[in-house]
C-alpha positions as CSV (number, residue, x, y, z in Angstrom):
1,M,98.3,136.8,114.9
2,S,98.0,136.2,111.2
3,H,100.6,134.2,109.4
4,H,101.4,134.5,105.6
5,S,98.6,135.5,103.6
6,L,95.8,134.4,101.2
7,D,97.0,134.8,97.6
8,L,94.0,133.6,95.5
9,D,94.3,133.3,91.7
10,Q,90.8,135.2,91.4
11,S,88.4,137.0,93.4
12,L,86.9,135.1,96.3
13,G,83.9,133.1,95.4
14,A,83.4,130.7,98.3
15,V,84.5,130.2,101.9
16,L,84.0,126.7,103.4
17,F,84.1,125.9,107.2
18,D,85.0,123.1,109.2
19,W,82.3,122.9,112.1
20,D,83.4,121.6,115.3
21,G,86.0,124.0,117.0
22,T,86.0,126.5,114.1
23,L,82.3,127.8,114.0
24,V,81.0,126.1,117.3
25,D,82.7,125.3,120.4
26,T,81.9,121.4,120.9
27,G,85.1,120.1,122.4
28,G,83.6,119.7,125.9
29,I,80.4,117.8,124.8
30,L,82.4,115.6,122.4
31,L,84.8,114.6,125.1
32,D,81.9,114.0,127.5
33,C,80.0,111.8,125.0
34,W,83.2,109.9,124.1
35,Q,83.9,109.2,127.8
36,A,80.4,108.5,128.8
37,S,79.5,106.1,125.7
38,T,82.8,104.1,125.9
39,E,82.4,103.7,129.6
40,E,78.7,102.4,129.0
41,V,79.6,100.3,126.2
42,L,83.2,99.2,126.8
43,G,83.7,99.5,130.4
44,Y,86.3,102.1,130.3
45,R,86.6,105.7,129.5
46,F,88.2,106.9,126.2
47,P,90.0,109.0,125.3
48,V,92.0,109.9,128.4
49,E,95.4,110.9,126.9
50,E,95.5,114.4,125.1
51,S,97.0,112.9,122.1
52,D,94.1,110.4,121.7
53,R,91.6,113.1,122.4
54,R,93.1,115.3,119.6
55,R,93.1,112.4,117.2
56,V,89.7,111.1,117.7
57,L,87.8,114.3,117.9
58,S,89.1,115.2,114.3
59,M,88.0,111.8,113.0
60,R,84.6,110.7,111.6
61,A,82.8,108.4,114.1
62,V,82.5,105.7,111.3
63,D,86.4,105.6,111.2
64,S,87.1,106.0,114.8
65,F,84.6,103.7,116.5
66,P,85.8,100.5,114.8
67,T,89.4,101.0,116.1
68,I,88.2,100.6,119.7
69,T,85.5,98.1,119.5
70,S,85.4,94.3,119.0
71,G,83.4,94.4,115.8
72,P,80.4,95.9,113.8
73,E,77.8,95.1,116.6
74,Q,79.7,96.7,119.4
75,A,80.6,99.7,117.1
76,A,76.8,100.0,116.4
77,Q,76.0,99.9,120.3
78,L,78.7,102.7,120.7
79,T,77.1,104.8,117.9
80,R,73.6,104.6,119.5
81,A,75.0,105.4,123.1
82,F,76.9,108.4,121.7
83,D,74.0,109.7,119.7
84,R,71.6,109.5,122.8
85,I,74.1,111.2,125.1
86,Y,74.9,114.0,122.5
87,A,71.3,114.8,122.0
88,Q,70.8,115.0,125.8
89,L,73.8,117.3,126.2
90,A,73.7,119.5,123.3
91,P,71.2,122.2,124.3
92,T,73.3,123.2,127.3
93,H,76.8,122.4,125.9
94,V,76.9,123.4,122.2
95,Q,78.1,127.1,121.9
96,V,78.5,129.4,118.8
97,H,82.0,131.0,118.7
98,S,82.0,134.6,118.9
99,G,81.8,136.5,115.5
100,A,80.5,133.4,113.5
101,A,77.1,134.7,112.6
102,E,78.4,138.2,111.7
103,L,81.2,136.7,109.6
104,L,78.8,134.4,107.7
105,G,76.2,137.4,107.3
106,D,79.0,139.5,105.8
107,L,80.1,136.9,103.3
108,K,76.5,136.4,102.1
109,D,75.9,140.2,102.0
110,R,79.0,140.4,99.5
111,G,77.7,137.5,97.4
112,I,80.3,135.0,98.4
113,R,79.1,131.4,98.8
114,T,79.4,129.7,102.3
115,G,79.4,126.2,103.3
116,V,80.3,123.5,105.8
117,V,82.6,120.5,105.2
118,T,82.7,118.5,108.5
119,S,83.5,114.9,109.6
120,K,80.5,115.1,112.0
121,A,77.5,112.8,111.5
122,S,74.6,114.4,109.8
123,A,72.2,113.8,112.7
124,R,74.6,115.6,115.1
125,Y,75.3,118.4,112.9
126,E,71.6,119.1,112.5
127,I,71.2,119.2,116.2
128,D,74.0,121.7,116.4
129,A,73.0,123.8,113.5
130,Q,69.5,124.2,115.1
131,I,70.9,125.3,118.3
132,A,73.5,127.6,116.7
133,G,71.2,129.2,114.3
134,L,73.7,129.1,111.3
135,G,72.0,126.7,109.2
136,A,70.3,129.5,107.1
137,L,73.7,131.1,106.4
138,M,75.0,128.1,104.6
139,D,74.7,127.4,100.8
140,V,76.0,123.8,101.1
141,V,76.7,121.3,103.9
142,I,78.7,118.1,103.5
143,T,78.9,115.9,106.6
144,G,80.9,112.8,107.4
145,D,77.9,110.9,106.1
146,D,78.1,112.4,102.6
147,V,81.7,111.0,101.8
148,V,83.6,107.7,101.5
149,K,86.9,109.2,102.8
150,G,86.9,111.8,105.6
151,K,89.5,114.5,106.1
152,P,92.2,114.9,105.4
153,D,91.1,113.5,102.2
154,P,89.7,116.4,100.1
155,E,86.5,114.5,98.8
156,G,84.1,116.7,101.0
157,I,85.6,119.8,99.9
158,H,85.5,118.8,96.3
159,R,81.8,117.8,96.7
160,A,81.1,121.2,98.3
161,L,82.8,123.2,95.4
162,A,80.9,121.0,92.9
163,R,77.5,121.9,94.3
164,L,78.5,125.6,94.5
165,A,79.9,125.6,90.9
166,V,83.1,127.5,92.3
167,T,86.6,126.8,91.5
168,S,89.1,125.8,94.2
169,A,91.3,128.8,93.1
170,A,88.4,131.1,94.2
171,S,88.0,129.3,97.5
172,V,89.3,129.1,100.9
173,Y,88.9,126.4,103.7
174,V,88.8,127.5,107.3
175,G,89.4,124.9,110.1
176,D,90.8,124.5,113.6
177,G,93.3,121.6,113.1
178,P,95.9,120.2,111.0
179,V,93.6,117.8,109.3
180,D,91.6,120.7,107.9
181,A,94.8,122.4,106.5
182,K,95.7,119.2,104.8
183,A,92.3,118.8,103.3
184,G,92.1,122.3,102.1
185,K,95.6,122.1,100.5
186,A,94.9,118.8,98.9
187,A,91.7,120.4,97.3
188,G,93.7,123.3,96.0
189,L,92.2,126.0,98.3
190,G,93.6,128.6,100.4
191,T,93.9,127.4,104.1
192,V,93.1,129.2,107.2
193,L,93.5,127.8,110.7
194,V,91.6,129.6,113.8
195,G,93.4,129.4,117.2
196,H,90.4,129.1,119.3
197,G,89.6,125.6,118.6
198,L,90.9,121.9,119.8
199,H,94.4,122.3,118.5
200,S,97.7,124.0,119.4
201,R,99.7,126.6,117.4
202,E,102.5,124.0,117.5
203,E,100.3,121.8,115.7
204,F,99.4,124.3,113.2
205,Q,103.0,125.0,112.2
206,T,103.5,121.3,111.1
207,V,101.1,121.8,108.3
208,D,102.0,125.3,107.2
209,P,98.5,126.9,106.5
210,D,98.3,129.9,104.5
211,V,97.0,132.0,107.3
212,I,96.6,131.5,111.2
213,V,94.1,133.8,113.0
214,D,93.4,134.0,116.7
215,D,89.5,134.3,116.1
216,L,86.7,134.8,113.5
217,Q,86.7,138.6,113.8
218,Q,90.3,138.6,112.8
219,L,89.4,136.2,109.9
220,A,86.5,138.5,108.8
221,A,88.8,141.5,108.6
222,I,91.3,139.5,106.3
223,L,88.4,138.2,104.1
224,R,87.0,141.8,103.7
225,A,90.2,142.7,102.1
226,I,89.9,140.3,99.3
227,P,87.7,141.2,96.3
228,A,84.6,139.2,95.8
């Protein structure tokens, strides 16, 4: 069900996407990696509570790992364990959300620039992109390694738009959680949240995105109605 509308000041120039939960379904693998790596390095499984799960899965590892480790050395151990387990599980766990390739292809056919702005580490994004087969459909990719401040700070979105030479007023940011809408709003973009990701509709309402959609097919129909 759509909510509100995208009222851009000019024709649509770029659509930027969050990655995890938005274009690919990685909620299961991320939780598995978190719990397996923390058990290996820290001796206990984390996160367990739903609130912790939603919080850490929307953060960069470089920001979240230090909050549960004793110092840089242990954080580095956790990073290595997480990366190893992720690489092992990804081929059988990373799934592309229905309609993702079609949506991106349609945008490209219309001459609209596309890109990813994700909190994910570059190495793990590259693993995903190869599995998902979406990399060639992106004009720009900004990962968590490319910014000083992760979302909800708009740094990554600003970097992506600068590389594309497209204004914020002609752009939309699509995500699956409150942190995405906050980042998009802070950067001055139209904001869309997709309901098939890691977060609930109740959480969406707290950040008042311009549009809420059920899936990428519904988003595609909305974007087709905006002049390029």
